[in-house]
C-alpha positions as CSV (number, residue, x, y, z in Angstrom):
1,M,14.5,-6.7,114.6
2,E,18.1,-7.3,113.4
3,P,19.0,-6.5,109.8
4,I,19.8,-9.4,107.5
5,K,23.4,-10.7,107.6
6,H,23.7,-12.4,104.2
7,R,23.8,-11.2,100.6
8,Y,21.2,-12.5,98.2
9,D,20.9,-12.6,94.4
10,F,17.7,-13.8,92.8
11,V,16.0,-14.5,89.5
12,L,12.2,-14.2,89.0
13,L,10.5,-15.7,86.0
14,F,7.1,-14.4,85.1
15,D,4.9,-14.6,82.1
16,V,2.0,-12.9,80.3
17,I,-0.7,-14.4,78.1
18,N,-2.6,-12.1,75.7
19,G,-1.8,-9.0,77.7
20,N,0.4,-5.9,78.0
21,P,2.9,-6.4,80.9
22,N,4.2,-2.8,80.9
23,G,3.0,-0.2,78.4
24,D,5.1,2.7,77.3
25,P,3.1,6.0,77.6
26,D,5.4,7.6,75.0
27,A,4.6,5.0,72.5
28,G,0.8,4.9,72.7
29,N,1.0,2.4,75.7
30,S,2.5,-0.3,73.4
31,P,4.4,-3.1,75.2
32,R,8.0,-2.0,75.9
33,I,10.5,-3.5,73.5
34,D,14.2,-3.5,72.8
35,P,14.2,-2.2,69.2
36,E,17.5,-3.9,68.3
37,T,16.6,-7.4,69.4
38,G,12.8,-7.5,69.7
39,H,12.9,-8.6,73.3
40,G,10.2,-7.3,75.6
41,L,11.1,-5.1,78.6
42,V,9.4,-4.5,81.9
43,T,10.8,-1.6,84.1
44,D,12.0,-2.0,87.6
45,V,9.5,0.7,88.6
46,C,6.6,-1.4,87.3
47,L,7.6,-4.4,89.5
48,K,8.2,-2.2,92.5
49,R,4.7,-0.8,92.2
50,K,3.2,-4.3,92.3
51,I,5.3,-5.1,95.3
52,R,4.1,-2.0,97.1
53,N,0.5,-2.7,96.2
54,F,0.8,-6.3,97.6
55,I,2.2,-4.9,100.9
56,C,-0.7,-2.3,101.0
57,L,-3.2,-5.2,100.8
58,T,-1.6,-7.8,103.0
59,E,0.0,-5.7,105.8
60,A,-3.1,-3.7,106.7
61,D,-5.6,-4.0,109.5
62,A,-8.6,-6.1,108.3
63,T,-11.0,-3.8,110.1
64,T,-9.7,-0.3,109.6
65,G,-7.6,-0.8,106.5
66,E,-4.8,1.1,108.3
67,P,-1.2,-0.2,107.6
68,K,0.4,-2.3,110.4
69,Q,3.1,-0.6,112.3
70,G,6.3,-0.5,110.3
71,Y,4.5,-1.5,107.0
72,D,3.2,1.8,105.7
73,I,4.0,2.6,102.1
74,Y,5.8,5.9,101.2
75,V,5.2,5.9,97.4
76,K,1.6,5.3,96.7
77,E,-1.1,6.8,94.5
78,K,-1.9,10.5,95.3
79,A,0.6,10.5,98.3
80,I,2.0,13.9,99.1
81,L,5.6,13.2,100.0
82,N,6.3,16.3,102.0
83,E,3.3,15.5,104.2
84,Q,4.9,12.1,104.9
85,H,8.1,14.0,105.9
86,E,6.1,16.2,108.2
87,R,4.8,13.1,110.0
88,A,8.4,12.2,111.0
89,Y,9.2,15.7,112.4
90,K,5.9,15.8,114.3
91,A,6.3,12.3,115.7
92,L,9.8,13.2,117.0
93,G,8.7,16.7,118.3
94,L,11.1,18.5,115.9
95,D,10.7,21.7,113.9
96,S,10.5,21.1,110.2
97,A,10.4,24.8,109.4
98,K,14.0,25.4,110.1
99,K,15.8,26.6,107.0
100,R,18.8,24.4,107.7
101,A,17.9,21.4,109.7
102,D,20.4,20.0,112.2
103,E,22.3,16.9,111.0
104,R,21.2,15.1,114.1
105,D,17.6,15.9,113.4
106,I,17.9,14.7,109.8
107,S,19.4,11.5,111.0
108,S,16.6,11.0,113.5
109,V,13.8,11.6,111.0
110,R,15.5,9.4,108.4
111,D,15.6,6.6,110.9
112,W,11.9,7.2,111.7
113,M,11.0,7.0,108.0
114,C,12.9,3.7,107.6
115,Q,11.1,2.2,110.6
116,T,7.7,3.4,109.4
117,F,7.7,2.8,105.7
118,F,8.5,-0.7,104.3
119,D,9.3,0.5,100.8
120,I,11.9,3.0,102.1
121,R,13.5,0.3,104.3
122,M,13.5,-1.9,101.2
123,F,14.1,0.3,98.1
124,G,15.4,3.5,99.7
125,A,14.2,7.0,98.8
126,V,15.4,10.6,98.1
127,M,13.6,12.6,100.8
128,T,15.2,16.0,100.4
129,T,12.1,17.6,98.7
130,G,11.2,20.7,100.7
131,V,10.9,19.1,104.1
132,N,14.3,17.4,104.4
133,C,14.3,13.8,105.7
134,G,17.6,13.0,104.1
135,Q,18.4,10.3,101.5
136,V,18.4,6.5,101.9
137,R,19.9,3.9,99.6
138,G,17.9,0.7,99.8
139,P,19.3,-2.8,100.1
140,V,16.9,-4.3,97.5
141,Q,17.5,-3.4,93.9
142,L,15.8,-4.7,90.7
143,V,16.8,-4.4,87.1
144,F,14.7,-4.1,83.9
145,S,13.1,-7.5,83.2
146,R,13.7,-8.9,79.7
147,S,11.8,-11.5,77.8
148,V,13.8,-14.7,77.1
149,E,12.9,-14.5,73.5
150,P,11.7,-11.7,71.1
151,I,8.0,-10.9,71.6
152,V,5.3,-10.1,69.1
153,S,2.9,-7.3,69.8
154,I,-0.5,-7.7,68.1
155,E,-2.7,-4.6,67.7
156,Q,-6.4,-5.2,67.9
157,S,-9.4,-2.9,67.2
158,I,-11.9,-2.3,70.0
159,T,-15.1,-0.4,70.1
160,R,-16.7,1.6,72.9
161,M,-20.5,1.4,72.9
162,A,-21.2,4.3,75.2
163,V,-20.2,8.0,75.0
164,T,-19.4,10.5,77.7
165,T,-21.6,13.4,76.8
166,K,-24.8,14.1,74.9
167,E,-22.9,16.4,72.6
168,E,-20.5,13.6,71.7
169,A,-23.5,11.3,70.9
170,E,-25.1,13.9,68.6
171,K,-21.8,14.2,66.6
172,Q,-21.8,10.5,65.9
173,Q,-23.9,9.0,63.1
174,G,-25.3,5.4,63.1
175,G,-24.9,4.8,66.8
176,N,-22.6,5.7,69.7
177,R,-19.7,3.5,68.8
178,T,-16.1,4.8,69.2
179,M,-13.2,2.9,67.7
180,G,-10.0,2.3,69.5
181,R,-6.8,0.2,69.5
182,K,-5.3,-2.2,72.0
183,E,-1.9,-4.0,71.8
184,V,-1.3,-7.4,73.4
185,V,1.5,-9.9,73.6
186,P,0.2,-13.4,72.8
187,Y,2.8,-14.9,75.1
188,G,6.0,-13.7,76.7
189,L,8.2,-15.2,79.4
190,Y,10.3,-12.6,81.2
191,A,13.3,-12.9,83.6
192,D,14.1,-10.3,86.3
193,H,17.3,-10.1,88.3
194,G,17.4,-8.7,91.9
195,F,20.0,-8.1,94.5
196,V,19.9,-7.7,98.3
197,S,22.8,-6.1,100.2
198,P,23.3,-6.7,103.9
199,Y,25.5,-3.6,104.1
200,L,22.7,-1.3,103.0
201,A,20.2,-3.4,105.1
202,A,22.2,-2.4,108.2
203,Q,21.6,1.2,107.4
204,T,17.8,0.9,106.9
205,G,17.0,-1.9,109.3
206,F,15.8,-4.4,106.6
207,S,15.3,-7.6,108.5
208,D,14.8,-11.3,107.8
209,A,11.0,-10.8,108.4
210,D,11.1,-8.0,105.7
211,L,13.0,-10.3,103.4
212,A,10.4,-13.1,103.8
213,L,7.7,-10.6,103.0
214,L,9.6,-9.6,99.8
215,W,9.7,-13.2,98.7
216,E,5.9,-13.6,99.3
217,A,5.3,-10.4,97.3
218,L,7.4,-11.6,94.4
219,K,5.5,-14.9,94.3
220,S,2.0,-13.5,94.6
221,M,2.0,-9.9,93.4
222,F,0.4,-10.6,90.1
223,E,-2.5,-12.5,91.8
224,V,-3.8,-9.2,93.2
225,D,-3.0,-7.1,90.1
226,R,-5.6,-8.4,87.6
227,S,-6.9,-6.1,84.8
228,S,-8.0,-6.5,81.2
229,A,-4.4,-5.8,80.1
230,R,-2.8,-8.0,82.7
231,G,-5.4,-10.7,83.3
232,E,-3.0,-13.6,82.9
233,M,0.3,-12.6,84.4
234,S,1.9,-15.0,86.8
235,S,5.1,-15.5,88.8
236,R,6.5,-18.8,87.5
237,K,9.8,-19.4,89.2
238,L,11.8,-17.7,92.0
239,V,15.4,-18.8,92.5
240,V,17.4,-17.3,95.4
241,F,21.1,-17.6,95.8
242,E,22.1,-17.0,99.4
243,H,25.7,-16.1,100.1
244,E,27.4,-17.1,103.3
245,S,29.6,-14.0,103.2
246,R,28.2,-10.5,103.6
247,L,30.3,-9.4,100.6
248,G,29.4,-12.5,98.5
249,N,30.9,-15.8,97.6
250,A,30.5,-15.5,93.8
251,P,29.7,-12.9,91.1
252,A,25.9,-12.5,90.6
253,H,26.2,-13.0,86.8
254,S,27.8,-16.4,87.2
255,L,25.0,-17.6,89.4
256,F,22.3,-16.2,87.1
257,E,23.9,-18.1,84.1
258,R,23.2,-21.4,85.9
259,L,19.4,-21.0,85.1
260,K,18.9,-22.3,81.5
261,I,15.7,-21.6,79.6
262,V,15.2,-23.5,76.3
263,R,12.1,-23.7,74.1
264,K,11.2,-27.3,73.6
265,D,9.9,-27.1,70.1
266,Q,11.9,-24.7,68.0
267,T,9.5,-25.1,65.0
268,R,6.7,-23.1,66.6
269,P,6.4,-20.0,68.8
270,A,5.8,-20.5,72.6
271,R,2.3,-19.9,73.8
272,A,2.6,-21.3,77.4
273,Y,5.1,-21.8,80.2
274,A,5.1,-25.5,79.5
275,D,6.6,-24.8,76.1
276,Y,9.9,-24.2,77.8
277,E,12.4,-26.5,79.6
278,I,13.9,-24.7,82.6
279,T,16.9,-26.2,84.4
280,L,19.1,-25.1,87.2
281,D,22.8,-26.3,87.2
282,R,23.7,-27.1,90.8
283,N,27.0,-28.9,89.8
284,N,30.2,-27.4,91.3
285,M,28.2,-24.6,93.0
286,P,30.7,-22.1,94.6
287,Q,31.5,-22.7,98.2
288,G,29.3,-20.7,100.5
289,I,26.3,-20.5,98.1
290,T,22.9,-21.9,99.2
291,V,20.2,-22.2,96.5
292,H,16.5,-21.8,97.5
293,E,13.9,-22.5,94.9
294,L,10.9,-20.7,96.4
295,L,8.6,-21.2,93.4
């Protein structure tokens, strides 16, 4: 399939209710926060993981569970990356044991990796670890998401009724209860910005079909990612700015600023998506920009 020809910039709005959208392991898994402003943060890596998980579920054979051709995922749980690299050399009949691989060989295996793995074709990858498959810069880039207003993290006490071992039970008096802590955000609305480059898409083969699948993943990825910490996370709005020019017809920030988010009642904190008024300014849109509201 032909790579995409246009540049795209997009805004994704998503929210969380009584959950932890992205805990920080260096802070006791507390919700990530900007300490100067109090705004909540969600890393790009967190959202990429959800996109990858969505592709794993939707682009697999219903009977065998094997990924469809061209839609395998490179970065997944317990994946051994050098073994993935070996697959490319084996598929092309090349020798991966060479101390210095030929540039033509690296180019061939890099192309094979792009054709085989959707997330490499989309996000790129550094594949120079041991078995050298080169390096790919992906056409799709995401930034850290930021809540539109400061968030409040509420710490709750929880108890565990069961214990792991008999010895642990014998050490406890008055039952097998173990106390713990859990932090949740009562409500937070987050905005993420993303960018799609046709120049980099030409290098990886990222096509219009791949782009359509990315939009579907952004709209539905939280629906297949439920847990006690993220039980009520939802994609709320997806606005895509399509540029007629490959280079772009307007700066991305000027397009993002057209999406206005205002809390309706300033006297009380927001606790639902309906508490916000969200408008998109379409007046005097730069020539060559087409707006798609996909959600």
